[in-house]
C-alpha positions, 0 to 999 in steps of 0.5 A, spaced: 515 702 178 521 703 182 520 699 188 518 693 183 524 694 178 529 695 184 527 688 187 526 685 180 533 687 179 537 685 185 534 678 185 536 677 178 543 679 180 543 675 186 544 681 191 541 681 198 539 688 201 545 688 204 550 687 198 546 693 195 547 697 202 554 696 202 555 698 195 551 704 196 554 706 203 547 706 206 544 701 211 540 695 209 534 699 212 534 704 207 534 699 202 528 696 205 524 702 205 526 703 197 523 696 196 517 698 200 516 704 196 516 708 204 522 712 201 526 714 195 533 714 194 536 721 192 538 722 185 546 720 186 544 714 189 539 712 184 544 713 179 549 709 182 543 704 183 542 703 176 549 703 174 550 697 180 544 693 177 546 694 169 540 698 167 539 705 165 536 710 170 531 711 166 529 704 166 530 703 173 525 709 175 520 708 169 520 701 166 513 698 166 513 691 165 506 691 164 507 696 158 512 691 155 508 685 154 510 683 161 517 682 160 522 683 165 527 690 165 532 689 160 540 690 161 542 697 159 543 697 152 538 692 150 531 694 148 524 691 147 521 695 142 515 691 141 511 687 136 511 689 128 506 686 123 510 683 117 506 686 111 504 682 105 510 684 101 515 683 107 515 690 109 516 692 117 515 698 121 521 700 125 518 703 131 519 710 132 523 709 139 528 704 135 529 709 130 531 714 135 535 711 138 539 708 132 539 714 128 535 711 123 532 716 118 527 715 112 531 713 105 537 710 110 540 703 107 539 697 112 543 690 111 539 684 113 543 679 116 540 672 118 542 666 123 537 660 122 538 659 129 538 666 132 534 670 127 535 676 124 539 682 125 539 690 121 545 694 120 546 700 117 549 699 111 554 704 113 556 701 119 557 694 115 562 698 110 565 701 116 567 695 119 569 691 113 574 697 111 577 696 118 578 689 117 580 690 110 585 695 112 588 690 118 589 684 114 593 689 108 597 692 114 
């Protein structure tokens, strides 16, 4: 997984092995060995590499596109949680990983926003209300 993710991300960023090597203060040959799976970078180089490639260290090391509908590794902070089915009454089940990352619990109020060209978005109502208060306070000042 690591070597495949490294190759994919480096190419997506239009970086050469030499570019990566320069940024990490290693040789191009070291990067080539990482990409071939012959060796692995140490944890600090891996962390720096994830930063350069704008992904989480966990995703750089563990992301498997075949387990994620063949989708490429998303940028840091972006997530693909999978596919959900809409029930008869329009209900959906938010995947556990999404609930954990966004701290969504049973009983939370969510606001559903829609843009016909962009799709739907869910927000915790408290976040939207805090944003509205901030805007209101700015305009009153």
